[in-house]
C-alpha positions, 0 to 999 in steps of 0.5 A, a space after each residue: 554533488 547534486 543530481 536531477 530529480 526524475 519527473 515522477 519523484 518531482 511530482 510527488 514532492 510538488 503534490 505534497 501539502 499539509 493535508 497530503 503528506 506524500 510518504 509511505 510507512 510500515 509497522 513491524 512487530 518483533 518478539 525479543 529473543 529468549 534471554 534478552 535483557 532489560 537493555 535489549 531495546 536500547 541496544 537494538 536502537 544503538 545498533 541501528 544508529 551505529 552503522 559503519 556506512 549509510 547508503 547514499 539513498 538515505 543521505 540525500 534531500 531535495 533542494 532548489 535554488 537560483 543555482 539550480 535555476 529553480 529546478 529540484 535536485 537531490 543534494 547530499 546532506 552535509 549536516 546529516 545526523 542519524 539521531 534525528 532519523 533513528 528514534 527511540 520511543 515508548 508507549 504510555 501505560 497500559 501499553 495496548 495495541 491501541 496506544 501503538 496504533 495511536 502513536 503510529 497515526 500521529 507519526 504518519 500525520 507529520 510531513 518530512 522536512 525537505 531540509 533533511 533526508 526524507 526518512 525516519 524510523 522509530 523503535 517503540 517499546 512499552 507494549 505490555 506483552 513484551 513485543 517491540 515495534 518499529 514504525 518507518 516512513 519514507 517519502 514516495 519521492 525517495 522510494 515506493 512502498 514495496 521497495 521500502 518493505 523490501 529494504 527491511 526484508 533485505 536485512 532479515 534472516 531465516 536463521 534465529 541465531 544469526 547476529 551482526 545484521 545491518 540496519 536497512 539504511 546501512 550499506 547492504 551486501 549485493 543480493 542475488 540476481 533472483 532476489 532482485 528480479 523477484 523484488 522488481 516484479 512485486 514492486 511493479 505490481 504494487 506500483 500500478 496506481 503510480 505507474 498509471 497516474 504517471 502515464 495518465 497524461 502522456 499516453 503515446 503512439 506506443 499503444 499500438 491498436 489503442 483505439 480498438 482497446 479503448 472502444 472495448 473498454 468504454 463499451 464495457 464501462 457504459 454497460 457497467 461491466 468491470 474494466 480498467 475504466 469505471 463510469 458508475 462509482 457512486 459518491 461516498 463519504 470517502 470521496 471528498 477533501 481530506 485533512 492532514 490528520 491520519 488514523 491507522 488501524 492494523 490486524 492480521 488473520 491466518 491465510 489458511 482461513 482465507 484459502 479455505 473459503 476460496 477452495 470451498 467457493 471456487 474463488 481466490 484468496 484475493 477475492 476473499 480479501 476484497 469480499 472481506 473489505 466489501 462486507 466491512 465497508 457495507 457495515 461501516 457505511 450502514 452505521 454512518 447512514 451513508 451506504 449508497 444504493 449502487 455498489 462501491 468500486 475498488 481499484 485493485 492492482 493485478 498482475 497477468 502472467 503472459 503465458 496464462 493470459 495470452 498477452 501479446 508481449 515480445 518480452 514475455 513476463 508479466 503485464 500489470 494493470 488496474 481493475 475497477 472491481 464492483 464490490 457488491 456492497 449493495 448485496 446483504 448476503 456475504 456469499 453473494 458479495 464474494 461471488 460478485 467480487 469473483 465475477 468482477 475480478 474474472 471479468 476485469 482480468 479477461 478484459 486486460 488479457 485481450 490487450 498488449 502490455 502497453 495497452 494494459 497500462 494505457 487503459 489503467 492510466 485512463 481509469 486513474 486519470 480522474 483520481 488525479 485530475 479531480 482534486 487537481 482541478 478542485 472538482 470534488 463533488 462535481 463529478 463522480 469519483 473514478 473509484 471509492 477505495 484502493 485495495 492492494 494485496 502484496 505478497 511477502 515472505 512465506 517463512 519466519 524471519 528474524 533481525 539479530 535474533 528478534 522474530 518478526 511477527 507481522 508487517 503492516 503497511 501505511 499508505 497515502 490518502 489523497 483528496 477525493 480518496 480518504 481511505 486506503 487498504 493495503 495488505 501484505 502477506 507474511 509467514 502464514 498471515 494476511 496483514 491488513 493496514 488501513 490508513 485514512 483521514 481521521 476527520 473524513 473517516 471517523 472511527 476507522 478502527 471499527 473496520 477491524 471488527 467488521 473485517 473479523 465479522 465478515 471473515 466469520 460470515 464468509 466461513 459460514 456461507 462457504 460451510 468451512 
């Protein structure tokens, strides 16, 4: 039976074109259990295909016709073939991480067909160190990035001896209320850009006291201070039209290294993540002879605990918003960049803390509006971009997890570049690691993989500057 598609999901479907596939992805790396035979990967794939019952979420596809009056609806796929969705692939020799990332880049570049349910999973063998990878992609109309990651986590276990665990697309046992609430909170934080974009054209009278908040926000923006709205982001090579080809780069670093820098400098782990990106982008743009004189601006989703931020929320809990952070890319010293990022983040959170939750979202929406309107109206190059890059940091499991005995080693997110925003950096913490996933347009952001080297160099420079 067909069901209506909500306006947000419809927008993602209609916004999609050859140059902007609107799916999110994830790369998971596993180590096979001790004693695994040569047929382990084949059996792993067969176990994922031979599910007793596929969850309804993974059985529907978008459809419209005369009968639906041209409106998009979800329709069950009466020709569902799980072998189309669950695939088995192998890397060419020499089976390095480079070949793995090239394959994920190609897989992430292709659109999902509306005629089928909007998801795919590819189990990949052939890494010369014996690890097994799985690349998954899901249309954003079906599920957001964090929810997709949580679907994977829902079938993992902390017990290496547990077997008989289902595939993420199988019907899952009911989770505890605490687990659902934790997942919902993490989803809200990651979904800040989407929630803000959704509200950008429809801010209502619910934002009580909005004029005062707006005046304060505009005042800070005019003075080039950190706020949810940016008026000073420079034009960069990242802020132009993109192609449909993608390049994906991924790497992880021990969180303890980032925590040590933060402790020595009085900053946060998230500050260090942004500072790493700042130094890496500075070096990359210098190589391209394209570093602007002004600081790059990053859109960073943030969560504010009502108890700590004194938000006037009758419901308590968290308020979420977006802060436009000045990255300090014009500063040659890594320590100066870190402190500039920290000051900007503190400033931005303080600005949001003076607002109610509804005002937080409204202000974030105003900051996001140019990002969606500029490509929509084909005004790239005519107006300044609202920000230069998105940097998200999503907390994940802190302990080691397994799937039927295979140890999960890392989780690396793949995001959605759009016209005017050719680079997206998303991090996910897992088991003591900060896993970076960099997704960009292959033509607009050439040699994107060099950013991994620059991130590593910047982390070392920050350690040296902090004396750790």
